Structures are given as structure tokens and as C-alpha cells.
Backbone as JSON Lines, residues from 0, in Angstrom:
{"i":0,"aa":"M","n":[-9.57,-4.64,10.57],"ca":[-9.73,-4.22,9.19],"c":[-8.59,-4.78,8.34]}
{"i":1,"aa":"D","n":[-8.9,-5.12,7.13],"ca":[-7.86,-5.55,6.2],"c":[-7.02,-4.35,5.79]}
{"i":2,"aa":"G","n":[-5.74,-4.56,5.59],"ca":[-4.85,-3.51,5.13],"c":[-4.4,-2.53,6.2]}
{"i":3,"aa":"A","n":[-4.7,-2.82,7.46],"ca":[-4.31,-1.91,8.55],"c":[-2.84,-2.1,8.9]}
{"i":4,"aa":"K","n":[-2.23,-1.03,9.36],"ca":[-0.83,-1.06,9.78],"c":[-0.66,-0.28,11.06]}
{"i":5,"aa":"I","n":[0.43,-0.53,11.74],"ca":[0.83,0.25,12.91],"c":[2.26,0.73,12.67]}
{"i":6,"aa":"Q","n":[2.45,2.03,12.87],"ca":[3.79,2.61,12.73],"c":[4.26,3.04,14.11]}
{"i":7,"aa":"L","n":[5.54,2.82,14.38],"ca":[6.16,3.29,15.61],"c":[7.19,4.34,15.22]}
{"i":8,"aa":"W","n":[7.06,5.51,15.82],"ca":[7.95,6.63,15.54],"c":[8.73,6.98,16.8]}
{"i":9,"aa":"L","n":[9.98,7.32,16.63],"ca":[10.83,7.76,17.73],"c":[11.45,9.09,17.32]}
{"i":10,"aa":"N","n":[11.14,10.14,18.07],"ca":[11.7,11.47,17.8],"c":[11.51,11.89,16.34]}
{"i":11,"aa":"S","n":[10.28,11.76,15.84],"ca":[9.88,12.19,14.49],"c":[10.47,11.35,13.36]}
{"i":12,"aa":"K","n":[11.0,10.17,13.66],"ca":[11.55,9.29,12.63],"c":[10.86,7.93,12.73]}
{"i":13,"aa":"M","n":[10.26,7.46,11.62],"ca":[9.59,6.17,11.64],"c":[10.61,5.05,11.85]}
{"i":14,"aa":"Q","n":[10.34,4.19,12.81],"ca":[11.23,3.09,13.15],"c":[10.7,1.74,12.68]}
{"i":15,"aa":"S","n":[9.38,1.61,12.63],"ca":[8.77,0.33,12.28],"c":[7.42,0.59,11.62]}
{"i":16,"aa":"D","n":[7.09,-0.21,10.61],"ca":[5.83,-0.11,9.87],"c":[5.33,-1.54,9.66]}
{"i":17,"aa":"D","n":[4.44,-2.0,10.55],"ca":[4.03,-3.4,10.55],"c":[2.55,-3.57,10.21]}
{"i":18,"aa":"A","n":[2.24,-4.63,9.48],"ca":[0.85,-4.98,9.17],"c":[0.17,-5.49,10.44]}
{"i":19,"aa":"V","n":[-1.1,-5.11,10.62],"ca":[-1.91,-5.59,11.74],"c":[-2.88,-6.62,11.17]}
{"i":20,"aa":"P","n":[-2.77,-7.87,11.59],"ca":[-3.66,-8.9,11.02],"c":[-5.11,-8.68,11.42]}
{"i":21,"aa":"N","n":[-6.02,-9.0,10.52],"ca":[-7.45,-8.9,10.77],"c":[-7.92,-10.21,11.38]}
{"i":22,"aa":"N","n":[-8.32,-10.15,12.66],"ca":[-8.82,-11.37,13.29],"c":[-10.35,-11.41,13.31]}
{"i":23,"aa":"G","n":[-11.0,-10.4,12.73],"ca":[-12.44,-10.39,12.6],"c":[-13.2,-9.94,13.84]}
{"i":24,"aa":"K","n":[-12.49,-9.59,14.91],"ca":[-13.16,-9.2,16.15],"c":[-12.53,-7.92,16.69]}
{"i":25,"aa":"W","n":[-13.36,-6.99,17.13],"ca":[-12.88,-5.7,17.59],"c":[-12.16,-5.79,18.93]}
{"i":26,"aa":"D","n":[-12.62,-6.65,19.83],"ca":[-12.05,-6.69,21.18],"c":[-11.4,-8.02,21.53]}
{"i":27,"aa":"D","n":[-10.9,-8.72,20.54],"ca":[-10.14,-9.96,20.75],"c":[-8.67,-9.64,20.49]}
{"i":28,"aa":"Y","n":[-7.99,-9.18,21.53],"ca":[-6.62,-8.68,21.39],"c":[-5.63,-9.82,21.19]}
{"i":29,"aa":"Q","n":[-4.67,-9.6,20.31],"ca":[-3.61,-10.57,20.04],"c":[-2.27,-9.85,20.12]}
{"i":30,"aa":"A","n":[-1.29,-10.54,20.67],"ca":[0.04,-9.95,20.8],"c":[0.69,-9.8,19.43]}
{"i":31,"aa":"M","n":[1.4,-8.7,19.24],"ca":[2.2,-8.46,18.04],"c":[3.59,-8.04,18.49]}
{"i":32,"aa":"V","n":[4.58,-8.35,17.68],"ca":[5.95,-7.93,17.94],"c":[6.43,-7.17,16.72]}
{"i":33,"aa":"A","n":[6.98,-5.99,16.94],"ca":[7.49,-5.19,15.83],"c":[8.55,-5.97,15.07]}
{"i":34,"aa":"K","n":[8.65,-5.69,13.78],"ca":[9.6,-6.43,12.94],"c":[11.05,-5.98,13.12]}
{"i":35,"aa":"S","n":[11.26,-4.91,13.88],"ca":[12.63,-4.44,14.1],"c":[12.78,-3.87,15.5]}
{"i":36,"aa":"F","n":[14.0,-3.85,15.98],"ca":[14.31,-3.24,17.27],"c":[14.56,-1.75,17.06]}
{"i":37,"aa":"I","n":[14.34,-0.97,18.11],"ca":[14.7,0.44,18.08],"c":[15.65,0.71,19.23]}
{"i":38,"aa":"E","n":[16.5,1.69,19.05],"ca":[17.42,2.08,20.11],"c":[16.9,3.36,20.75]}
{"i":39,"aa":"V","n":[16.56,3.27,22.02],"ca":[16.08,4.42,22.76],"c":[17.19,4.83,23.72]}
{"i":40,"aa":"R","n":[17.74,5.99,23.47],"ca":[18.85,6.48,24.3],"c":[18.34,7.09,25.6]}
{"i":41,"aa":"K","n":[19.24,7.21,26.53],"ca":[18.92,7.82,27.82],"c":[18.45,9.26,27.61]}
{"i":42,"aa":"G","n":[17.48,9.67,28.4],"ca":[16.97,11.03,28.32],"c":[15.54,11.05,27.79]}
{"i":43,"aa":"R","n":[15.04,12.23,27.6],"ca":[13.66,12.42,27.14],"c":[13.53,12.06,25.67]}
{"i":44,"aa":"Q","n":[12.55,11.22,25.34],"ca":[12.3,10.77,23.97],"c":[10.81,10.91,23.69]}
{"i":45,"aa":"V","n":[10.44,11.05,22.42],"ca":[9.04,11.09,22.02],"c":[8.75,9.84,21.2]}
{"i":46,"aa":"I","n":[7.85,9.0,21.72],"ca":[7.45,7.78,21.03],"c":[6.0,7.95,20.62]}
{"i":47,"aa":"K","n":[5.72,7.66,19.34],"ca":[4.36,7.83,18.82],"c":[3.96,6.58,18.05]}
{"i":48,"aa":"L","n":[2.72,6.11,18.27],"ca":[2.14,5.02,17.5],"c":[1.1,5.61,16.57]}
{"i":49,"aa":"I","n":[1.12,5.2,15.31],"ca":[0.16,5.72,14.34],"c":[-0.56,4.55,13.69]}
{"i":50,"aa":"A","n":[-1.9,4.63,13.69],"ca":[-2.73,3.67,12.94],"c":[-2.79,4.16,11.51]}
{"i":51,"aa":"S","n":[-2.4,3.32,10.56],"ca":[-2.44,3.73,9.17],"c":[-3.22,2.71,8.35]}
{"i":52,"aa":"G","n":[-3.67,3.14,7.2],"ca":[-4.45,2.29,6.31],"c":[-5.49,3.13,5.61]}
{"i":53,"aa":"T","n":[-6.42,2.48,4.93],"ca":[-7.4,3.21,4.12],"c":[-8.77,3.32,4.78]}
{"i":54,"aa":"N","n":[-8.98,2.69,5.93],"ca":[-10.27,2.71,6.6],"c":[-10.33,3.81,7.66]}
{"i":55,"aa":"E","n":[-11.56,4.25,8.0],"ca":[-11.71,5.26,9.03],"c":[-11.19,4.74,10.38]}
{"i":56,"aa":"W","n":[-11.53,3.5,10.72],"ca":[-11.01,2.84,11.92],"c":[-10.05,1.76,11.47]}
{"i":57,"aa":"Q","n":[-8.86,1.72,12.04],"ca":[-7.84,0.77,11.61],"c":[-7.78,-0.46,12.5]}
{"i":58,"aa":"W","n":[-7.6,-0.24,13.78],"ca":[-7.46,-1.33,14.74],"c":[-7.72,-0.81,16.13]}
{"i":59,"aa":"N","n":[-7.92,-1.71,17.05],"ca":[-8.18,-1.37,18.45],"c":[-6.99,-1.83,19.27]}
{"i":60,"aa":"L","n":[-6.41,-0.94,20.06],"ca":[-5.2,-1.23,20.82],"c":[-5.52,-1.31,22.31]}
{"i":61,"aa":"E","n":[-5.15,-2.42,22.93],"ca":[-5.34,-2.55,24.37],"c":[-4.19,-1.86,25.11]}
{"i":62,"aa":"H","n":[-2.94,-2.16,24.74],"ca":[-1.77,-1.52,25.35],"c":[-0.55,-1.84,24.49]}
{"i":63,"aa":"F","n":[0.55,-1.17,24.78],"ca":[1.81,-1.54,24.14],"c":[2.91,-1.51,25.18]}
{"i":64,"aa":"E","n":[3.94,-2.3,24.92],"ca":[5.06,-2.42,25.87],"c":[6.37,-2.17,25.15]}
{"i":65,"aa":"L","n":[7.28,-1.55,25.86],"ca":[8.66,-1.45,25.41],"c":[9.46,-2.38,26.31]}
{"i":66,"aa":"T","n":[10.24,-3.24,25.71],"ca":[11.0,-4.23,26.46],"c":[12.49,-4.03,26.21]}
{"i":67,"aa":"R","n":[13.24,-3.94,27.28],"ca":[14.69,-3.82,27.14],"c":[15.26,-5.17,26.69]}
{"i":68,"aa":"V","n":[16.12,-5.14,25.7],"ca":[16.78,-6.35,25.2],"c":[18.29,-6.19,25.32]}
{"i":69,"aa":"D","n":[18.95,-7.29,25.36],"ca":[20.4,-7.3,25.43],"c":[20.97,-6.57,24.21]}
{"i":70,"aa":"D","n":[22.04,-5.82,24.41],"ca":[22.67,-5.09,23.32],"c":[23.16,-5.99,22.19]}
{"i":71,"aa":"T","n":[23.39,-7.26,22.46],"ca":[23.89,-8.18,21.44],"c":[22.76,-8.94,20.75]}
{"i":72,"aa":"A","n":[21.49,-8.65,21.09],"ca":[20.36,-9.36,20.49],"c":[20.27,-9.05,18.99]}
{"i":73,"aa":"T","n":[19.67,-9.94,18.25],"ca":[19.46,-9.74,16.83],"c":[18.01,-9.39,16.56]}
{"i":74,"aa":"S","n":[17.72,-8.86,15.39],"ca":[16.37,-8.45,15.01],"c":[15.4,-9.6,15.16]}
{"i":75,"aa":"P","n":[14.11,-9.31,15.52],"ca":[13.13,-10.37,15.73],"c":[12.71,-11.09,14.46]}
{"i":76,"aa":"N","n":[13.13,-10.64,13.29],"ca":[12.76,-11.32,12.02],"c":[13.54,-12.58,11.85]}
């Protein structure tokens, strides 16, 4: 859908708000990388993904991954 977004929340605080490109197909999955890194500390955390936009259905998600990066890494932008 046009105008769709994905939000990533960590412990009730929005960390990333990224546009989801419309590829015109419901089940043709494409990799996306969040526009910013998040810091997840040791211990129990609550991570939430939210589909946002103006349509009833926003996007179809196959899976998501959290990847550990070096502490000295810079933002993916």
C-alpha cells in the first residue's frame, strides 16, 4: 500500500518510523533496514512493531531480525 510505515518501539518509546515501499505484490518480500540503530540493554525488554498508515491493511511481514552491531558502528543512513 502507498503511504504505509513500520514503527519499532522499545519499552513504550518509538525508536524508528520508516516508510514501507509499495512493490505492488502482497507476498513478494523485500529486505528493509531501519533508518536508525537502537540500544537494547541486557535484561527483559519489550519490542513492538506497528503497521501505520491510512489503509486497513498496511503491509505483509514475513519476519524481522535484530542484529548485534559493534558499539562503534554509525547509523545506517
